C-alpha positions in Angstrom: -167.9 -113.1 -111.9 -167.8 -116.6 -110.7 -170.7 -118.4 -109.1 -170.4 -120.6 -106.0 -170.9 -123.7 -108.2 -168.1 -122.6 -110.5 -165.8 -121.9 -107.7 -166.5 -125.3 -106.1 -165.8 -126.9 -109.5 -162.4 -125.1 -109.6 -161.6 -126.2 -106.1 -162.5 -129.8 -106.8 -160.6 -130.0 -110.1 -157.4 -128.2 -108.9 -157.1 -129.3 -105.2 -154.4 -131.9 -106.0 -152.3 -129.2 -107.8 -152.7 -126.8 -104.9 -151.8 -129.4 -102.3 -148.6 -130.1 -104.4 -147.8 -126.4 -104.1 -148.1 -126.8 -100.3 -151.7 -125.7 -99.5 -152.9 -127.3 -96.3 -156.5 -125.9 -96.6 -158.6 -125.0 -99.6 -161.8 -123.2 -99.3 -164.4 -121.3 -101.5 -165.5 -117.9 -100.3 -166.6 -114.5 -101.7 -163.6 -112.5 -102.9 -163.1 -109.1 -104.4 -162.3 -109.2 -108.1 -161.7 -105.9 -109.8 -163.8 -104.2 -107.2 -166.8 -106.6 -107.5 -167.7 -109.5 -105.2 -167.5 -112.8 -106.7 -166.7 -116.3 -105.6 -163.2 -117.7 -105.6 -160.8 -120.3 -104.3 -158.6 -119.5 -101.3 -155.5 -121.7 -100.6 -153.9 -121.5 -97.3 -150.1 -122.1 -96.9 -147.6 -122.1 -94.2 -145.2 -120.4 -96.6 -146.3 -118.9 -99.9 -145.2 -120.9 -103.0 -142.8 -119.1 -105.4 -145.2 -119.8 -108.4 -148.9 -119.8 -107.8 -151.4 -118.8 -110.3 -153.9 -115.9 -109.9 -156.7 -117.9 -111.4 -157.9 -121.5 -111.9 -159.4 -122.4 -115.2 -162.5 -124.6 -115.6 -164.7 -125.5 -118.5 -168.3 -124.5 -118.1 -170.9 -125.0 -120.8 -168.1 -125.7 -123.3 -166.3 -122.6 -122.6 -163.2 -121.9 -120.6 -163.8 -119.7 -117.5 -161.1 -118.3 -115.1 -161.9 -118.5 -111.3 -160.1 -116.1 -108.9 -157.4 -117.8 -106.7 -156.0 -116.2 -103.5 -153.1 -117.4 -101.6 -153.1 -116.8 -97.8 -150.6 -117.5 -95.1 -151.9 -119.7 -92.2 -150.2 -122.0 -89.8 -151.6 -125.6 -89.7 -154.1 -126.0 -86.8 -153.0 -128.5 -84.1 -155.4 -130.5 -81.9 -154.9 -130.0 -78.3 
């Protein structure tokens, strides 16, 4: 289970990496994880990367913690 604060930490620490994989939007939301609701990072791509991790690792209170990562397909929004 990840808290909102932990998921935001993972988003902040790994956003450059996710952008290099092609993510055009990165958000934190509640996600299912082994049937339980937890917070996770969702990265939106126009096409899914061939190699994307299922978790992002952060350090919290001196211990490593894995935060769920979901990849979703979504086109880039255009201003009208």
